[in-house]
C-alpha positions, 0 to 999 in steps of 0.5 A, spaced: 101 522 123 094 521 121 089 526 119 085 528 125 079 532 122 074 527 125 075 530 131 077 537 130 074 539 123 076 547 123 079 553 126 075 559 128 077 566 131 074 568 137 074 575 141 078 578 136 084 574 137 087 569 132 086 564 136 086 556 134 080 553 136 078 546 137 071 543 134 067 539 138 061 537 136 055 533 139 056 527 134 058 521 138 066 521 139 070 516 137 077 516 139 082 516 132 085 509 131 091 508 135 097 507 132 101 501 134 108 506 134 106 513 134 112 517 130 113 524 129 118 529 126 117 535 129 113 535 135 109 530 140 104 530 145 102 524 149 096 525 154 091 521 158 085 523 153 085 524 145 082 531 145 087 534 150 093 531 146 090 534 140 089 541 144 097 541 145 098 539 138 094 544 135 098 549 139 104 547 137 102 547 130 100 554 131 107 556 132 107 555 140 113 551 144 112 546 149 110 550 154 105 553 150 102 546 149 103 545 156 098 550 158 093 548 153 093 541 155 093 542 163 086 546 161 083 541 156 084 536 161 080 539 166 075 539 161 075 532 158 078 528 164 075 531 170 077 525 174 084 528 175 085 533 170 084 540 174 084 547 175 082 545 182 088 541 184 096 542 183 102 538 180 109 539 178 113 540 172 120 538 170 123 541 163 129 541 159 130 547 154 132 546 147 139 549 149 140 543 155 138 548 161 133 544 166 128 547 171 122 545 175 116 548 177 112 546 184 105 548 183 103 543 189 097 545 193 098 548 200 095 547 207 090 553 208 092 558 214 086 555 218 089 548 218 094 545 223 097 538 225 091 536 229 086 538 224 083 531 222 084 528 230 078 528 235 079 530 242 082 523 244 087 524 238 084 519 234 084 520 226 077 522 224 075 517 218 074 520 212 075 527 213 081 528 210 079 524 203 072 527 202 068 533 203 070 541 203 075 540 209 079 535 205 081 540 200 088 544 199 089 551 196 089 549 189 096 551 185 094 549 178 092 556 175 098 559 178 103 554 176 100 555 168 101 562 169 108 562 171 110 557 166 107 561 161 110 568 163 117 565 163 117 561 157 111 561 153 111 564 146 104 565 144 099 569 147 096 567 154 088 567 151 090 563 145 093 557 149 087 557 154 081 558 149 081 551 146 079 548 153 073 554 153 071 551 147 071 544 149 067 546 156 062 550 152 060 546 146 060 540 150 065 533 150 062 527 147 064 522 153 068 516 151 066 509 155 072 510 160 069 517 162 062 515 162 063 509 167 067 514 172 062 519 172 057 513 174 061 510 178 062 516 183 055 519 182 053 517 189 058 521 192 058 527 187 050 527 188 051 527 196 056 533 196 053 537 191 046 538 193 045 543 188 047 539 182 053 539 178 054 538 170 057 531 172 050 528 175 044 527 171 037 524 172 040 518 168 046 514 168 051 516 163 053 512 156 058 513 151 056 518 146 053 522 151 055 530 151 058 533 157 056 540 157 060 545 162 058 552 162 060 554 169 067 551 168 067 555 161 065 561 164 071 560 169 076 559 164 074 565 160 075 569 167 082 566 167 083 567 159 081 574 160 084 576 167 090 571 168 092 569 175 087 574 178 081 570 174 082 565 179 085 567 185 081 573 186 074 576 183 068 572 182 072 565 182 075 566 188 068 569 191 065 563 189 070 558 192 070 562 198 062 561 198 063 554 197 067 553 203 062 556 207 057 552 205 061 545 207 064 548 213 071 548 209 077 553 211 080 555 205 079 563 205 080 568 200 086 570 203 089 563 202 087 564 195 091 571 194 097 568 198 098 562 193 104 562 189 107 556 185 115 555 186 121 554 182 125 549 184 132 546 182 130 539 179 134 533 182 139 530 177 143 524 177 146 518 173 145 511 171 150 508 166 151 513 161 144 517 162 143 523 166 136 523 169 132 529 171 127 529 176 123 533 181 125 535 188 121 535 194 116 536 196 115 531 191 118 524 193 119 522 186 125 524 184 129 522 190 126 515 190 128 514 183 135 517 183 136 512 189 133 506 186 137 507 179 143 508 184 142 501 187 140 498 180 147 499 178 150 495 183 146 488 180 147 485 173 139 486 172 140 486 164 143 479 165 138 476 170 133 478 165 126 482 166 121 480 171 125 474 173 125 472 180 133 474 181 131 481 178 124 482 182 127 480 189 133 485 188 128 491 185 123 489 191 129 490 196 131 496 193 124 499 193 122 497 201 128 501 203 127 507 199 119 508 201 122 507 208 126 513 207 120 517 204 116 516 210 122 518 215 126 524 211 121 527 206 117 533 206 116 540 204 123 543 204 120 550 206 118 548 212 123 542 214 130 541 212 130 535 207 137 531 207 136 530 200 144 530 198 145 525 204 140 520 202 142 520 195 149 520 196 153 514 195 156 512 202 149 513 205 146 508 199 151 503 199 150 502 207 142 502 205 144 496 200 149 492 205 143 489 208 140 486 202 141 478 202 140 474 195 137 468 199 132 472 203 127 478 204 129 483 209 124 483 215 120 490 214 121 491 221 129 491 220 128 496 215 124 501 219 118 500 224 111 501 222 105 498 221 100 499 215 094 494 213 092 498 206 094 500 199 089 503 194 089 506 188 088 513 186 087 518 180 092 522 177 094 524 170 101 525 167 103 528 160 109 529 156 111 534 150 116 535 146 116 541 141 120 542 134 126 545 137 126 539 142 124 543 148 121 538 153 116 538 159 114 533 163 108 534 168 104 530 173 098 533 175 092 531 180 086 532 184 089 526 188 083 521 189 078 521 183 074 527 182 078 529 188 074 531 195 068 530 190 066 537 191 064 541 185 065 549 186 058 552 186 057 556 180 064 555 178 064 548 175 071 545 177 072 539 182 076 541 188 082 536 190 083 532 197 090 533 197 090 534 205 090 527 205 097 527 203 100 530 209 101 525 215 094 527 218 097 523 224 105 521 224 105 514 223 098 513 220 097 511 213 094 515 208 089 513 203 094 510 199 097 506 205 103 511 205 106 512 212 109 519 213 112 522 219 114 529 222 117 532 216 110 531 213 106 533 218 100 539 217 102 546 218 099 552 215 101 554 208 105 548 207 105 543 201 104 536 202 109 530 200 107 527 193 109 521 189 109 524 183 115 523 179 115 527 172 122 525 169 126 527 163 132 523 161 138 525 157 143 521 153 150 523 151 148 530 152 141 530 148 134 529 150 132 522 150 126 520 154 120 524 157 116 520 162 111 520 168 105 516 170 099 517 175 098 511 180 099 514 187 104 510 191 105 506 185 108 512 181 115 512 183 116 504 182 112 505 175 117 510 172 123 506 175 121 500 171 119 503 165 126 507 165 129 501 167 126 497 161 129 502 156 135 504 159 137 497 162 133 492 158 134 495 151 126 495 150 123 499 145 118 505 148 112 501 146 114 495 149 117 498 155 110 501 157 106 495 155 111 491 160 108 488 166 109 491 172 110 490 180 110 494 186 113 494 193 112 500 198 115 497 204 109 497 208 104 494 207 109 488 206 107 485 200 109 485 192 103 487 188 104 484 181 100 485 175 096 479 172 102 476 167 108 479 170 111 473 173 111 466 171 109 460 175 117 459 177 118 466 179 112 466 183 115 460 187 122 462 187 120 469 190 115 466 195 121 461 197 125 468 199 119 470 203 116 475 199 108 475 200 105 476 193 098 479 191 096 480 184 092 486 181 089 488 175 094 494 173 099 499 176 100 506 173 099 509 166 105 511 163 105 517 158 112 518 155 116 520 149 123 517 146 127 521 141 131 516 136 138 517 134 135 520 127 131 525 131 124 522 130 119 522 136 116 516 138 110 516 142 108 512 148 101 512 151 099 506 155 094 503 151 094 496 155 091 498 161 084 501 159 082 508 158 083 513 152 091 515 152 093 518 146 099 521 142 098 526 137 104 529 133 106 532 126 
């Protein structure tokens, strides 16, 4: 790998600990040159930002494992990638240890105790527009910090302070903005200003330009409390007080008690097979694992490799599978601690064979025949994913989010971090779509302490009992189909990882009843053939932002950051 001294030129010792630190200077930050195919022998970190990737790599080089690096990356992303990286949100981690043991951690946000099924409805039972997406009442109780604490307590090797410290340095010394980060701060300037009248580090008198330095002293102080006090540094004490005061200012409902009561949860991951591969994915309240296993089981029934990538035949079948899977998502999936989710039944061969039986090769199935419903929107969102493999071949796949860009746009006064707007991922009213056009039912209705349904799909694949692929993506409702297509590209179409990540993608989610396709994904002939089958096509600029790692037969790690869809995605290895 390259010498990254242009970004990180030194290490130092802080607070009397032998702590590995990142050098951040005020000179304009230029991401290191991106390798066409990043390769590494010992360890690899792939994230949405070079500084976060380097934070994880530094921890690996210091003797940490993939779990230590996960903590470092999570907190670094909260600083350098504030649109989605977070301590005020939540997510899911799927992992595979070097000995083949697999597991997962659910650190998804929860509904506050004061929230209920009619929380976003007016006196007539109608949804109050915007309340579940913007402002203080849109926030769920954050889970990211508790998740990182629990992951580190069980599997970490380095001291907690050592793996948190890099993020503190980045927040305190300043991050020089890339073009992408400057653009996003400017894009959401109005909303950030309106919801933070006392000011925030994310808004200044003039517009941001690449090369400007973003200093976040309040966030640095919050991270220091987390470093010094662990979980209590966020869910109790000064940070909890500041968050509760912020809620009072904006008429939100998260209380100190909600924070104290939050707990991430260890869950058994879902596993399934696709040809001779074993797929390890996240269980509910993520819908991603169930949906991915359903889609792969369906794909095995058809000669997709022979038909070819993104041909009309292949796209038709994939679309028909996706439409049924998303209808099941709306019907059956929710928080298993509150609702009996029939995972075994809807991933069983008998059930799925019945589901696929109505697929016709010469026509699209009308959506009302799959399930009744009506949706007229689909939007994008900003989540982020990172993949890590260490020298022992421990692997961690993490998808984490605030939901929308900068979450609900509220920055906790005095604490410097954005709150999520994950409450919109509940069915605010069963049958009414959320901001991403996804419909939910009673299984995903709001209840106090309940986790909202998610599309996040962190995934690990084994081949012949050995680690093979670590993968995930942001993209809201398109997360599931993006991971599905990249997995198919590698496992079914025999693409290299860079080609699989770069390949043009499509998406269907049952409702709205249209096939989204990236520019260049379909030939003119394929478009004509799909329209003749009854499909409604809509061109979009991009779908998903994969961050993946593949293990080659000789053990070499191949990094798969998504360079083809904009942004600062970066693979760091050694």
